[in-house]
N, C-alpha and C positions, 0 to 999 in steps of 0.2 A: 617681284611684283605679281607672276602669276601666282605663287605660292598664296599672297596675302589675296588676292582677287578670289581664290578658291575658297580661303576660310571665310570672306566676307560674305560670300553670296549663301551662306548658312546661316549667319547671323539674322536675329530679330532686333528691330528697333528698340530696344529695351535696356536699361543700366548692365551693367556688366562688371565683374570682379576679377581681378588677376589674383589668382591665389596659387602661392608654391608651397608643395609638398616637398618636405627635406627627409634624409633618415641619418641616424647618427653615424658615425666613422666605422665605428665595431661592426656595424652591420651591411658596410658596404661591400666588403669582399665576397659574400655570399652571392650576390648580384654577378660580380665578375667572374665566378668560378661556374655558376650557372646561369647563363644569360637567359635562360627562359622563364626566370623569374621576375623579370623586369616586366612580364605581362601582368604580375601582380600589384606592380608600382600602378598601373593605370587604372584595375579594378577597384583597388583599396583607396585611391584618391575618388573616383567617382562615387562610389558607396557612400563614403565619410561625407562628400559635400550634399548628398541628397538627404543623408540624415540629418544634418546640420540646418540645412534651408527648409525642411520640413518638421523642426524642432519646434512643438508647442502649436502646431498647426493642425485642427480638427480634419481628417480627410486624408487623401491621395494629393500630394503636390508633387510635380515631376518639373524639376530645373533643365536647362540647356548648358552642355559641357563640351568644351574643345581641348583636350589634353594634350601636350607636347612632351617627348622625353629628352630630358639633357642628360648627359652623361660627364662632363668635365667642370670642373672648378675653375678659378681664373688662374691657377697653376698648373693647368691640364691634368691635373690628377684625376683619378677614379672617382666621381660624387656623383652618381645617379639620383636625379629629383624630377619632380612634373612640376610644369607651368599647366595651369588650367585657367582657361577664359570662360567663364560660369555667369550665367544671369543671376542677379538679384531678385531672385524670386522666381516662379514657375506657374502653370498650367493645371488646372482641373480638368475632371473628367468631361464636365458639360464645357469646357472651352473658355473658361473665365482665368484671367492673368490677375495672379497675385502679388504685389512687391514684398520682399522680405530684406529690407534694407541692412536690418540689423544682424549681425553676426557673432555668435560666442566663441571668442578666441579659444577658452580652454575648452568648451566642448568639441571644437574643429581639432585640435591637439590631440587630445585624450582620445577622440573616437579615430582618429588616423592610426595612432598607436595600436590601439585595440584592434582595430580591423586588419591591420597589415601583419601583426604578429600572430593572429589567430591564421591568416591565410599560410603564413611560412611555416607554421608548425606542422600544416599536413602536406608540406612539400620538402622540409629539410628534416632527416634522423636526427634524433638527440639534441633537439633544440630547445626542449623544455628548459632546462638550466640556462642557457642564454635569455630566453625570454623572461625568466624569473629575475636576471642581473638587470635587463635593460628596464624591466618597470619599476625596479628599486631605484635604478639610478637616474630615470627620467620619470617622477612621478605627476608632471604635469603633461607628459605626453611629449611627441617629438615635435618639433619646430615647424609650424606651418604660418606662413606669412600670407594677409589679407588685408593689408592696410587700405584705409579710407582715403578719399581725396586728401590732398593733392597728389600723394604717391599715386594710389591708385586713379586711372583717369576713366571719367563717365562722362555722359551726353553724347549727341551726335557726333560732332566733329572729334571728341575726344576717343570716342569708340573705333572710329576710322583710323585714329592713329596708335589705339593701343593694338589694332588687328596687323598694322603695320609693325609695329616693334616686336609682336610674338612671332611673325612671320621671320622678318629681318634676324632673330635670335634663333630660331629654327635652322636657318642657313648659315649660321657662323660657324667660322672653322675653330679648331681646338686654340689654336695662337695663330695670330696675325704677323707676319713679317716684321713690321715696324715694332713688335717687341723683342725680337732676337737682337741682342746686342753686337756680339761677336762670336767667331768660329775659328779656332786655332787651329783645325784639321784634327782634333782629338776630342774638344770639349765644345759646347755651346753655352752660351750663357745670356740669358733671356731675364726680363723683369715684368712683373704684374703688379696689382694694387690688391692685396690682401686685406679682407674683413677681420676687424678685431672688437672684441667687446659686444655691443649689440648690434652690431651690421653695420651703422651711419659711420663708423671712423676706419677708414681705410688709409693704409700706411704702403710706401713703395717699397717692394722687396725685389731681391734679384736673386737668382738661382743659376749655379754651373754645374750641367750635368755631362757625362762621357756622351758623345753623339750617338752611339748605339742605345744607350737608355734613355736618351731625348727620343729618338724613333720609336722605340717600344712603348712609351709613355703616350706616345699620340696615337699609335696603331692599336692599343687597347679600346678605343673609341669607336673603331669601326664595327659596324653592326653586322650581325649575321644575315645573309642574302632573304629578302622578302620579308626582313623585318619591318613593322611599320611603325614610323616614329610619331604620326599624328592621328590620335583617334577621337572618335564621336560618341558622346555617351546622352543618354536623356532625351530631349526634344530636338537636340543634333544628329542624333542618330539616323541611321536610313530607316529605320522603324519608326523613330519618334517624328520625323518630318511627315510622314503617309499616315498618322496615327490620327485617330477620329476627333480628339481633342484639339490638336493641330487645325483641321481644317473648319471646326466649330469657330475656333478664335478670330480665322480668317473672316469667317463669314460674319460675325459680329463686331469686327473692327476691333478686336481686344488688342492684336499685335499687328505691326507692318515690317515687312522687310527691312533691313538695313539700307540695301539697295534694289531698287524696283526694276521690273524687266526690262524699263525703258533705256535705262542705263546701262545693261548687261552688254550689247555689243559695243558700245563705246567704252566701257572699261577694259573689255575682252581686246579691244584693237591697240588701247594705250598701253597692254602689258607687253606686248611684241616689241621687236626690234625697230620697226618702221614707224609705229604708233609712238614708241616711248621717243624716239630722236624728235619726232614732230613735236609732241608736247614739251620738250626741254628747249630745242633750241630752235624751234619755230620754223624748221626747214624740213620739205619731204624729201628725205635721202634719194627717192626713185623718180622725182620729177627732173626731167633736163632743163639747165637752166638756161638753154639757147632757144629751144621749141616750146619749153613749158609742157611737154608731153610725158605720159608714164614711161619709164625706160623698162626695157625687157630683159634680164639675164640670158646671154646665150651660153658662155661657158667662161669659166678662169684659168687663168695661166699663173702658176707659181714656180719659179725656177726652171722657167723654159717647159713646163709639163702642165699638160690639161689637169686639173685636179677635180674639176666639175661640170660635168657635161649634163644639164637637167634634161629629164625626159620631157616628149612633147606636153604641151598644157591641156587639160581637160576642161572642157568648157561643162559648166554645169545643166543640167536640162530637166525640168519638174514634169512629171506627167500631171495634166490639167486634171485627168479624172480622180487621180488619186494623189492629193497632196503630200502624204507620205511617203509616197515613193519617188525615188531619184534616180534619172539615168545618167550617165556620163556619155559625153560624144567628143572624140579627139578632133582638134584643129585641124 
């Protein structure tokens, strides 16, 4: 919920698309052997969408994109791909929003193939032969999914649902315990629904692996320290949000935030434990059922030992002369 809230606070109240950028199986091992190449997936996806949205438009058009990296398939194999939450259109320099609902799928696929292979050419030695083989095998480009509704959600309520879906997808583990069927001390048997044909056909598959191989398959998805899985591009980047076109667009009321500032505190409250319990169960867990006063935790005891002894509560005191400065005073 906190992740979805952080994503939603950057979004404009405009139609969006859920675009998925995938790569061929023969190309995936490069990203596993050198994980720094995963950065190229982000930039290739953002550069591709910028080109496709601005195709045929006279002038500079900047969309907003939130890119999320996913490294595993349904079978938990190594399959790096990018989920991109992108605007259907963009802003021009003078702060006017232009809608671009039409997306050329052929151009999207071929552009992503061309941009990614060019980037890999400068980072992988002796890559020219592999690039030539990939261009010959995939003349229509790599597979990029950006289906229109009803698969792709749009509109106010649907956009909020799409944000929750992307945030939940980001926090999803490689495999849930419900998909592990058995473990006999040596082998692990699990199941998944595999894609066949055009992707709409899914079939139930079962696989058995030695326990060590199963653990290694899961461990390969652990990213390097400080690697950022969610990145912002275009209008949704820090530079883009502080740019002049965005400021002019809000002055002209060309765009609005998906959630205004009045809802910020309420959403932030409901994203934490107390607010979530109150929203779902309609009961405040910190209100005493006897005296109806707010309870204050003193300490917690587990197995006869004090595991948490909170420090003294600090009361926030604001300086009247300077509202930006805050002083704290212990109770």
